[in-house]
Every structure is written in structure tokens, then in C-alpha cells.
Steps between C-alpha positions, in 0.01 A plus 500: 500500500784423257521139620123455473500651151787258402358181651130541399491729198169367371341628828721785619689622200603873546403468871693817599308710253166376619568548869263779627752745665214713628377208710814501724459755780703606789390370839609813669174682379292299747459726812319230711749218419689372795882546515650226725797603734839325519392239754186409303698464182753267679213284628334490154820399344545220745153384450531496113857377495432187287309718251817726484717188421260402224496852371880509469501166321262644245717803454801288431312274252360804311851658480620174335217488253554865412869440451423231245294722281626615163707830515212687329241405758732570799619835373155609420393421864805684635528802258212564267225528773567647838288283733638579844351323804680635792457309818528755788561342840429695808220596742253506232569151379562400144354726230492501126592851377572675177378228264468630146500317165579643161406359158762241376649546141270305252644194355612553129529231242519734209847635556689353197790728491803297378589138545433324822785251471701717744236626727254280692127567520484507881163322477298778341211261457141617577358305794136505381570303168179379335666368173832350410566505127728216396597556124690157468819478317478177293733206598598638835325265728179688482277192502640382829470842649138527381432166669636660821277797453196276459584321831567833677154632371323224701715579809476886487161523317551687188398434132732386220408627156682393184484689173477297175675772314867426388752778431723445207771718319481307180551754204278299270196541736321184391121498549528299824747756638357846530704813557644560849283824538179296423601224747552750783170672422320170535696422826413839629128429452530166678666663803244768517223238495678303769541824716122530506477180696643688804710201596881481524660316208806397312478563120748297301580447133757574245446869445700834504552717796216758514434837662322409822388851561251461206295271712330786693411509788749228553851522367826536684313535832394134507630324193855358450685302235722186568694279255761230499796476252789244460845468342447620128685211340289245682186676422588519135587127472177413685287726280654361176424149597164567641368673194556198281524199734332622817207300657248788517510720195217474249599245211445784247748709691762216500465428117515880436803548712690210320391622151588858577842416624577296177366789288732750693804273467513435862366136530727430802616695807851496354382641168301771689808605705716519183231675275628825344177669596454345835419827668199548269379138481495459878174707486361321197575162667338613832835486674475858620698614808335498838561855586203579269268393773623787708425762236154649419349434161547869427872453560537209256739676277707631782521201734870549596670344790491838678130537432423157638717555801331832574167335480601257769378752763140418406557143608455410869712179447697377208588136580808313363455131426863419595439681838163333562527473888598873524234595259220319696635657822473846349145430352398385862633811649379760237155362454418287803127520457533321164824299535536440867691170551588495129774254535282238670235557234736448205434168329833299505383238265464752211867571487612227261704512183347378182762226459257275302502739198710306247462759231612781722819672377810547724722775362886452482746746654524707173124531468472589865760774469305648195176490684647672811624772254160531329329539833762719665250777576284247686803399711557869587132523597529161693793633700309804612204281610748271698656804670152645584384165646820464704454841654125440575604157665768674703247731656289218623496424871776253601249225587347524148847482335592198706169324416561547135790271509339225703260207433534453124679661209427471131796447271461571128745346267667676211329306225238771468209274461316565820136566512 
């Protein structure tokens, strides 16, 4: 049952819990049933010798598959539930006796006690997921990941829904940028409307972490968050250049970004890094830290590193761009009904550097050092996510880990101008 649960979760998730124990009965209760003697048993074994060889091969194969399961799955099968099938040989033949099944412990995604950088999640992901929430951190390869998700949606038959709301932490709160609380309220409404369609979906966009248990009767039982981050310095450089010189932002946004930088005395990335009030104007210039995506709108004023790290327990997977192959392997394993074969579905052609941007700024060593200091909290959060992903990857079956390092590998340069 543990192997069936693991191999085919969309059909047989929690198979052990659903197995009707009361249907298993002892054969010894049949008074009229024939009980062969020793000579008859010997003749029957000889007659069905080939079946016995086939049976032994199946037992060996099953043992190998069970040994490759994650530790949590195998331990649950051995310890949490006492399913004892005792094959009793003798004059009465083989009988199944004493089979009983207990309720397994429910999966829990809401345990957020402390940081997860030193403790792995042991794959506490619900198997009957109907909604994956991807609150995209900007400039972390999310466009390419969304393209993979769209491809996966055609393979695994789920819907992809994007919100047009955009979270910002700008303190001036310009008209085009509503408060974070308002954005999340609008996003929540869109999610509830999508849930009414009774179809599995991935909901993506730039929005805050939300309380999934507010989406009753859904919530933590069948909804999970995912995200992807990258090296903080690379993200900062990429975002700075994107806002003013990128190919996709609204022209008004570009002009506004350039004008706002001049008005704040930070027309260039070097001036921004050396600005005396850089910790304050990083929000005014929309250069806010990426950890804010891992805090709820109600935690806006308390989005410390420890708070963001504690909230990681609400994410099924937090991918890391610099560990893309490992990230895709973990996504494949944690949510196979959405991201099975994620590595093969990932569009390689999207991973290009924007080298044709002549206006894009390239910081010198001094500016780089100042930016790393400014975003030191993000580096601490980034380290926790790298550790967490490494632990999740280490728990994968050996075959999955080996496959993650084969075929193709994406290499991101240190320029920080990636898509």
C-alpha cells in the first residue's frame, strides 16, 4: 500500500487509510473448506512451481521499490500502522490472519514552529492537492517557470490562472499601486472564484503569502504554496535594470522609475548603493527585499528573517534558481500530479541573459559589496532556503537524484541580468 500510494498518489493517495480492514477475514472460520494433507500440498507446489518462482520475483521487486521510498513513507508503513499479514504454513495451507489497520497520523502543513533551515519537511505534502499557489518573487526566473507550468498543465490536465494584481511595498502608494492588504483581498476573491470551477489549478502572480485555511472548505488539506528565489545580489541588479530598461514594463513605469530615481538622488545603481538613506529608499524605488513575498500582508511591519523562515513551512517547495536541476527534481517528487517530469518540460530556450541591453548597469566591486551589505537579511533568508532545498533533495530516491544531474543543466552567470 505504501508503494502504491507513492507511485500513483492521484489515484491511491493514503491507500493504507482507505483499506477496509473489516473485509479481511480469516479462512479458518470456514467449516466446510478442505484442508489438504502433506502429500497433496507437495503435489500442488510441484504443479504451481512456475507461479511460485514468479511470486518470489515479485516479492524481491516490491522490496526494492519499498526500500527506495522516502524515509517518512517507509517508516509509516513499518511503525505508524500495524498491518500484519502472517503467512501460516502447515496442514491448513496459507492463511491471512490478524490483519488490522489503524488510522495514520494526518499530514500537517501548518506546523510553523521555528526555522526549517535545520530540519527537513519529510514530504508533508497533501496528496489530494487541488490548487498550487505560486506567489512569484520577481526577477527569479519566474517567467520561465510559468512557461514550464503551462506546458505541464497540458500534460497533467490542470488549469493555469494568473492574477493581474501586483504587490508592491512602495511607501508613497501611488494610485496604480494599491496597498498590500487590498491586493491580497482581490487575489483571495480570484482564488475563491477559481475554486468554484472544481478543477485543479495553479494560481500565479506577484502577491503576498496568504492564510490558506481561509479558503474553506479548502485550505491546508488540498492547497499548497510554491515559490522560487535566487541569489539576492543577482536579483537586485536584474530588478534595477528591468524597471528602467527592461523589455516588458509599461512605458509609464519606465519613465516613472527613472524620474523617481533622479528625484531621490539615486539615478544610478552606484548612487543607490551609496545613498545615506538607502534602507528607506529601497522601498520607495521598488527595490524591496524578496523575503517580503514570504510574509503575509498582516506581517508587513514584522517581516524579519526569522518570520520569513518560519513561514517556509507553509510552502511545499521553495526552488532556488542556482540549483535549478535539484529544484525541478524536488518539484517533480513533491507534486507529481502537477509537475511530473518537470525537468523535461522546462523550456531551455528561455534561459538566456539579456546581453543586448546596452543601457543596463553593471556594478563595480565597491558597489557590489555595498549592495550585499544592504541585502544581508535576504542573504540569510536565501541560505535557509538553500539548506532546506538541499535537505529535500537528499531525501529523494537515488534514481531521482542521479537523473537530476543528467541530460542538461542550466548555468546562470553572475551578471544578474537573467530573465
